[in-house]
C-alpha positions in Angstrom: 0.0 0.3 0.0 1.4 3.4 -1.0 -0.1 5.4 1.9 -0.3 4.8 5.5 -3.5 3.2 6.7 -5.8 4.9 8.7 -7.9 3.6 11.8 -10.1 5.9 13.3 -12.4 5.8 16.9 -15.9 7.8 17.4 -17.7 7.6 20.7 -15.4 4.7 21.9 -11.8 4.4 23.5 -8.8 3.5 21.0 -8.0 -0.2 21.0 -4.6 -1.6 20.3 -6.1 -5.2 19.9 -8.4 -3.6 17.4 -6.2 -2.0 15.7 -4.4 -5.1 15.1 -7.4 -6.9 13.5 -8.2 -4.2 11.3 -4.5 -4.4 9.9 -5.2 -8.2 9.7 -7.9 -7.9 7.6 -6.0 -5.0 5.8 -3.3 -7.1 5.1 -5.3 -10.1 3.8 -7.0 -7.5 1.1 -3.3 -6.2 0.0 -2.8 -9.9 -0.1 -5.6 -10.7 -2.7 -5.3 -7.2 -4.7 -1.3 -6.1 -4.8 -2.7 -2.8 -5.9 -4.5 -1.2 -2.7 -3.3 2.7 -3.1 -4.7 3.2 0.7 -7.0 2.1 3.4 -9.1 4.1 6.0 -11.3 2.3 8.7 -13.4 4.1 11.3 -15.0 2.3 14.0 -17.9 4.0 15.6 -20.2 3.2 18.8 -23.8 4.0 17.9 -26.0 4.5 21.2 -29.1 2.8 21.1 -32.2 2.3 22.8 -31.5 1.0 26.5 -33.2 -2.2 25.2 -29.6 -2.6 23.2 -26.3 -2.4 23.8 -23.9 -0.4 21.5 -23.8 -1.2 18.5 -21.1 -0.6 16.1 -21.0 1.2 12.4 -17.7 0.8 10.2 -16.3 3.0 7.3 -13.9 1.4 5.4 -12.6 3.6 2.4 -10.4 1.6 0.1 -8.6 3.6 -2.5 -7.6 1.7 -5.7 -6.0 2.7 -8.7 -8.7 5.2 -10.8 -11.6 4.5 -7.8 -12.4 4.9 -4.4 -14.3 1.7 -2.9 -16.8 2.8 0.1 -18.2 0.6 2.6 -20.8 0.8 5.2 -21.8 -1.4 7.8 -25.0 -0.1 10.0 -26.0 -1.7 12.9 -29.7 -1.8 12.6 -29.6 -4.3 10.0 -27.6 -6.9 12.0 -28.0 -6.9 16.0 -24.9 -9.0 16.0 -23.2 -5.8 15.4 -23.2 -5.7 19.5 -20.0 -6.6 19.1 -17.2 -4.5 17.5 -14.8 -7.9 15.8 -18.3 -8.8 14.5 -18.9 -5.5 12.6 -15.5 -5.4 11.7 -15.2 -8.9 10.4 -18.7 -8.3 8.1 -17.8 -5.0 6.9 -13.8 -6.5 5.6 -15.8 -9.1 3.9 -18.4 -6.6 2.2 -14.7 -4.8 1.3 -13.4 -8.1 -0.4 -16.5 -8.4 -2.3 -16.2 -4.8 -3.4 -12.0 -5.7 -4.3 -13.2 -8.4 -6.1 -15.9 -6.9 -8.0 -13.6 -4.1 -9.0 -10.5 -6.5 -9.8 -12.7 -8.3 -12.1 -13.5 -5.6 -14.0 -10.6 -4.3 -14.7 -9.1 -7.8 -16.1 -11.9 -7.9 -18.2 -11.3 -4.1 -19.5 -7.5 -5.9 -20.1 -8.8 -8.2 -22.1 -11.1 -5.5 -24.2 -8.4 -3.7 -24.7 -6.5 -6.7 -26.0 -8.2 -9.4 -27.0 -5.9 -12.8 -27.2 -5.7 -14.1 -30.6 -5.4 -17.6 -30.9 -2.4 -19.9 -31.9 -3.1 -20.8 -35.4 0.4 -23.2 -34.1 -1.6 -25.5 -31.4 -4.9 -25.5 -33.3 -3.0 -27.3 -35.9 -0.9 -29.4 -34.0 -4.1 -30.5 -32.2 -5.4 -32.1 -35.1 -2.0 -33.4 -36.1 -2.4 -35.2 -32.4 -5.5 -36.4 -33.0 -5.3 -38.1 -36.1 -2.5 -40.5 -35.1 
C-alpha cells in the first residue's frame, strides 16, 4: 500500500487489539489485490435504545487505481454488531467482495482492450495429434 493505513475510533476508546485486527484484515486484502493504494477505517459506537447495547458502525474506504471503494456496515441491519469484532469482520467481507468486483472489471477491460489471438500453430498441432 502506498499510503499508511488510517484507523479512527469515534464514540469508543481506541483499542490496540482492535487496531491489530483491522491491520490483519487489510493485509489480507493486500494479499488478494496488490494494487491497493490506501485504506481508511473508522469504527463508531452508536448508542441506541436501552433495549440494545452499543452497536458499532464500520466505514472502510479503499483507494485503488482510478477509484474509491466505500463500505459502510450499519448496525440496524444486524444486532450482532454489538460486538465490534463482528462488525469489523462483516465490513471487511463486504470490502473483499467490492474489491473482487473491481479487480474483475479491471481484468475485463484489459481483455477487451487487447483480445487474445488464437495460436494457429497450436490448433494445427492439436489436429495432428488427433489423427495419430
